[in-house]
C-alpha positions as CSV (number, residue, x, y, z in Angstrom):
1,M,60.8,-110.9,57.3
2,A,61.9,-107.5,55.9
3,L,59.2,-104.9,55.6
4,R,59.0,-101.7,53.7
5,S,57.0,-99.4,55.9
6,G,54.0,-97.3,55.3
7,I,54.8,-95.2,58.3
8,E,55.5,-91.7,56.9
9,W,58.7,-91.0,58.9
10,T,60.6,-94.1,58.3
11,E,61.5,-96.5,55.4
12,A,61.6,-100.0,56.9
13,T,60.7,-101.9,60.1
14,W,62.8,-104.4,62.0
15,N,61.2,-106.4,64.8
16,P,63.7,-108.4,66.9
17,V,61.0,-108.3,69.6
18,T,57.2,-108.7,69.0
19,G,54.3,-108.2,71.3
20,C,53.7,-105.8,74.1
21,S,51.4,-104.7,76.9
22,K,49.5,-101.5,77.6
23,V,51.2,-99.0,79.7
24,S,49.2,-95.7,79.2
25,H,46.0,-94.5,77.7
26,G,47.7,-93.9,74.3
27,C,47.8,-97.7,74.0
28,K,44.1,-98.1,74.1
29,H,43.7,-98.7,70.3
30,C,47.1,-100.0,69.6
31,Y,47.6,-100.6,65.8
32,A,50.4,-103.1,66.5
33,E,48.0,-105.3,68.5
34,R,45.4,-105.3,65.7
35,L,48.1,-106.1,63.2
36,A,49.6,-108.9,65.3
37,R,46.2,-110.6,65.6
38,R,45.8,-110.4,61.8
39,L,49.3,-111.9,61.3
40,Q,48.5,-114.7,63.8
41,A,45.4,-115.6,61.8
42,M,47.4,-115.6,58.6
43,G,49.8,-118.1,60.2
44,Q,52.9,-115.8,60.4
45,A,55.3,-117.7,62.7
46,N,56.6,-114.7,64.6
47,Y,53.0,-114.0,65.8
48,A,52.0,-117.6,66.7
49,N,51.1,-116.2,70.2
50,G,49.5,-113.1,68.9
51,F,50.5,-110.0,70.8
52,E,52.2,-111.7,73.7
53,L,55.8,-110.5,74.2
54,A,58.3,-112.6,72.4
55,L,62.0,-112.3,71.6
56,Q,62.8,-113.1,67.9
57,P,66.6,-113.8,67.9
58,H,66.5,-115.1,64.4
59,M,65.6,-111.5,63.3
60,L,68.6,-109.9,65.0
61,E,71.0,-109.8,62.1
62,L,68.5,-108.8,59.4
63,P,69.7,-105.2,59.0
64,L,73.2,-106.5,58.3
65,R,71.9,-108.1,55.2
66,W,70.4,-104.8,53.9
67,K,73.3,-103.3,52.0
68,Q,71.5,-100.1,50.9
69,P,71.3,-97.5,53.7
70,K,67.8,-97.3,55.2
71,T,66.0,-95.4,58.0
72,I,64.7,-98.3,60.1
73,F,62.0,-98.2,62.8
74,V,63.1,-100.7,65.5
75,N,60.3,-102.8,67.1
76,S,57.3,-101.2,65.4
77,M,55.4,-104.2,66.8
78,S,56.8,-104.0,70.4
79,D,58.8,-101.9,72.8
80,L,62.5,-102.6,73.2
81,F,62.4,-101.2,76.8
82,H,59.5,-103.4,77.9
83,P,60.4,-104.9,81.3
84,G,60.1,-108.4,79.8
85,V,63.1,-107.8,77.4
86,P,66.3,-108.8,79.2
87,L,69.1,-106.3,79.3
88,A,71.4,-108.8,77.6
89,Y,69.0,-108.9,74.7
90,V,68.8,-105.1,74.5
91,H,72.6,-105.2,74.3
92,E,72.4,-107.6,71.4
93,V,70.0,-105.2,69.5
94,F,72.3,-102.3,70.2
95,D,75.3,-104.3,69.0
96,V,73.6,-105.0,65.6
97,M,72.7,-101.3,65.2
98,A,76.3,-100.3,65.9
99,R,77.6,-102.9,63.4
100,A,75.1,-101.8,60.7
101,H,76.5,-98.3,60.8
102,W,75.3,-97.4,57.3
103,H,71.6,-97.4,58.5
104,R,69.7,-95.0,60.7
105,F,67.8,-96.7,63.5
106,Q,64.8,-95.1,65.2
107,V,63.9,-96.6,68.6
108,L,60.7,-95.5,70.3
109,T,59.4,-96.3,73.8
110,K,56.7,-95.3,76.2
111,R,58.8,-96.8,79.0
112,A,61.1,-93.9,79.6
113,E,61.8,-94.9,83.2
114,R,63.5,-98.1,82.1
115,L,65.2,-96.3,79.2
116,L,66.7,-93.8,81.6
117,D,67.7,-96.6,84.0
118,L,69.5,-98.6,81.3
119,S,71.0,-95.7,79.4
120,P,74.4,-95.7,81.3
121,R,74.8,-99.4,80.6
122,L,74.3,-99.0,76.8
123,S,76.7,-97.9,74.1
124,W,75.0,-95.2,72.0
125,P,76.2,-95.2,68.4
126,P,75.5,-92.0,66.4
127,N,73.2,-93.8,64.0
128,V,70.7,-94.6,66.8
129,W,67.9,-92.1,67.2
130,M,66.0,-92.5,70.5
131,G,62.5,-91.3,71.0
132,V,59.7,-91.4,73.5
133,S,55.9,-91.3,72.9
134,V,53.9,-88.6,74.8
135,E,50.2,-88.6,74.1
136,S,49.1,-86.1,76.7
137,T,50.4,-83.7,79.4
138,R,50.1,-86.5,82.0
139,Y,53.2,-88.2,80.4
140,R,55.3,-85.2,79.6
141,R,57.8,-86.4,82.2
142,R,59.0,-88.8,79.6
143,I,60.6,-85.9,77.7
144,D,62.9,-85.0,80.7
145,Q,63.7,-88.7,81.1
146,L,64.7,-88.9,77.4
147,R,66.7,-85.7,77.7
148,S,68.7,-87.2,80.6
149,T,69.8,-90.3,78.5
150,E,73.1,-90.6,76.6
151,A,71.4,-91.0,73.2
152,R,73.0,-88.9,70.5
153,I,69.8,-88.0,68.7
154,K,66.6,-87.6,70.7
155,F,63.1,-87.3,69.3
156,L,59.4,-87.1,70.4
157,S,56.5,-88.9,69.0
158,L,53.4,-86.9,70.1
159,E,51.0,-89.5,68.8
160,P,48.3,-90.4,69.2
161,L,47.9,-86.8,70.4
162,L,45.0,-86.9,72.9
163,G,45.2,-83.4,74.4
164,P,47.1,-80.2,74.3
165,L,50.8,-80.1,75.2
166,P,51.5,-76.4,75.9
167,G,54.9,-75.0,77.0
168,L,57.1,-78.0,76.2
169,A,60.8,-77.7,77.0
170,L,62.3,-78.7,73.6
171,G,65.9,-77.9,74.4
172,G,68.1,-80.9,73.5
173,I,65.3,-82.4,71.4
174,D,66.3,-83.0,67.8
175,W,63.0,-83.9,66.2
176,V,59.2,-83.8,66.9
177,I,56.6,-86.0,65.3
178,V,52.9,-85.1,65.8
179,G,49.9,-87.2,64.7
180,G,46.3,-88.1,65.5
181,E,45.0,-91.5,66.3
182,S,43.7,-93.7,63.4
183,G,41.6,-96.8,63.0
184,P,38.5,-98.1,64.7
185,G,37.4,-96.0,67.7
186,A,40.0,-93.3,66.9
187,R,39.9,-90.4,69.4
188,P,39.8,-87.0,67.6
189,M,42.7,-84.5,67.6
190,D,41.9,-80.8,68.0
191,P,43.7,-78.8,65.2
192,A,44.7,-76.2,67.7
193,W,46.8,-78.8,69.6
194,A,48.8,-79.6,66.4
195,I,49.2,-75.9,65.4
196,D,50.4,-75.0,68.8
197,L,53.0,-77.8,68.7
198,R,54.1,-76.7,65.2
199,D,54.6,-73.2,66.6
200,Q,56.5,-74.4,69.6
201,C,58.9,-76.3,67.3
202,R,59.4,-73.3,65.1
203,R,60.3,-71.1,68.1
204,A,62.7,-73.8,69.4
205,R,64.1,-74.5,65.9
206,A,63.2,-78.2,66.3
207,P,62.4,-80.0,63.1
208,F,58.6,-80.7,62.9
209,F,57.0,-83.7,61.2
210,F,53.2,-83.8,60.9
211,K,52.3,-87.4,60.3
212,Q,48.5,-87.4,60.0
213,W,45.2,-86.2,61.2
214,G,44.1,-89.8,61.7
215,G,40.5,-90.8,62.2
216,T,38.7,-93.9,60.8
217,N,39.9,-93.0,57.3
218,K,43.4,-91.4,57.7
219,K,44.0,-91.2,54.0
220,R,40.9,-89.1,53.5
221,A,41.8,-86.9,56.4
222,G,45.3,-86.3,54.9
223,R,48.5,-84.8,56.3
224,G,48.2,-81.1,55.5
225,L,48.5,-78.6,58.3
226,D,47.9,-74.9,57.7
227,G,48.0,-75.5,53.9
228,R,51.2,-77.5,53.6
229,V,52.8,-80.9,54.5
230,W,55.4,-80.8,57.2
231,D,58.1,-83.4,56.6
232,E,61.1,-81.8,58.5
233,M,63.8,-84.2,59.6
234,P,66.8,-83.9,62.0
235,A,69.8,-82.2,60.5
236,V,71.8,-85.5,60.9
237,A,69.5,-87.3,58.5
238,A,72.4,-88.1,56.2
239,A,73.7,-91.7,56.6
240,A,76.3,-92.1,59.3
241,G,78.7,-94.1,57.1
242,G,79.2,-96.0,53.9
243,V,78.0,-99.4,53.0
244,P,80.7,-102.1,53.6
């Protein structure tokens, strides 16, 4: 299953793993869990067990069949660094990303401890962007853990932003995404939190991407911050190589 993505900062999604489990309070209203239940009800085979963690090895080589360069969000419906994903399988995913060198792969995790532990055992091709989610100051340690990995491109997803994040150390961070929570029960984001992060990024010269205000109707809330849309990307956003 190849999916064009409605996520503003990517172009496509690839899910060689599906399902996950909650690890911090940003997971409370997980969009992937809601979507997995919907896909299960529709009879989609990859979600026969709903949101239970499952490896999908038949999906591994999908990006190799996409000949036009894409920016691809890896495991939008899971977390590659979930403890239930064996290291051997993580290696298989990284091998495909290295072979599909004409794409840009965006990997995002809340499990920065395991990411840091596995980093020395992984080969980090230049077309793999590694990110961590940080929803509140309680989890800002994930930034230092990401910074200590061997990933070539490092980014932050500060979403759903559930509190202020003052005084972030952004050295070595190549990109910052900020967004509010959306969907049923969405917790509100204070505009001052987003503006402060925008200003921190400008001072650190880190590209800033404002994804959304969120809420129960995210389209109505829009994406404008201080009178404009912020769609900055890393300087390395050009494709890493040509199509074979």
